[in-house]
C-alpha positions, -999 to 999 in steps of 0.1 A, spaced: 143 -293 -154 165 -272 -132 203 -266 -139 230 -264 -113 238 -228 -103 275 -217 -116 288 -194 -91 295 -158 -104 308 -132 -81 292 -104 -102 258 -116 -95 247 -97 -66 212 -88 -52 205 -57 -38 194 -56 0 170 -28 10 172 -22 46 137 -18 67 138 -3 98 122 -28 122 107 -21 157 115 -43 189 84 -63 183 93 -73 145 68 -46 129 78 -18 109 52 10 98 44 11 58 31 45 44 9 50 19 21 66 -15 -9 68 -38 -46 60 -42 -47 36 -75 -87 31 -72 -118 34 -55 -147 10 -55 -178 6 -32 -186 -31 -20 -221 -35 -13 -232 -60 12 -268 -67 18 -277 -38 41 -248 -15 39 -222 -6 14 -185 -1 21 -164 25 4 -128 10 -4 -96 23 -18 -67 8 -35 -36 18 -19 -1 15 -32 24 11 -5 56 25 0 81 -6 -5 57 -23 -27 50 -27 -64 14 -18 -79 7 -56 -82 9 -59 -43 -14 -31 -39 -43 -35 -11 -77 -26 -10 -83 -9 21 -116 5 39 -119 43 31 -129 52 64 -98 31 80 -74 51 60 -86 83 66 -85 75 108 -50 64 103 -36 90 80 -54 121 89 -24 142 77 -25 130 42 -55 152 31 -89 167 41 -118 154 56 -141 161 26 -156 135 2 -128 146 -25 -102 137 3 -89 104 -19 -86 111 -55 -74 83 -79 -38 88 -86 -28 105 -56 -32 123 -24 -50 154 -19 -28 179 -4 
């Protein structure tokens, strides 16, 4: 059962400001690689990485194709097989 909210001036929710572009998009930076996996289809396999993004919690991490991450964020690591390590970026 819901209860009626009693106003409390000390109950303040902190707000983080996000830089939004004119087309209402914003750029999110990857912080850490949490996991790796390979999705196997009928005739090919797709390497995936679980990415923790800057303003999100680990619960909200997303699975992204490893090749796409290499193309979008080439400054984050080497182009070798060890480019992405579980637990962090290779610098």
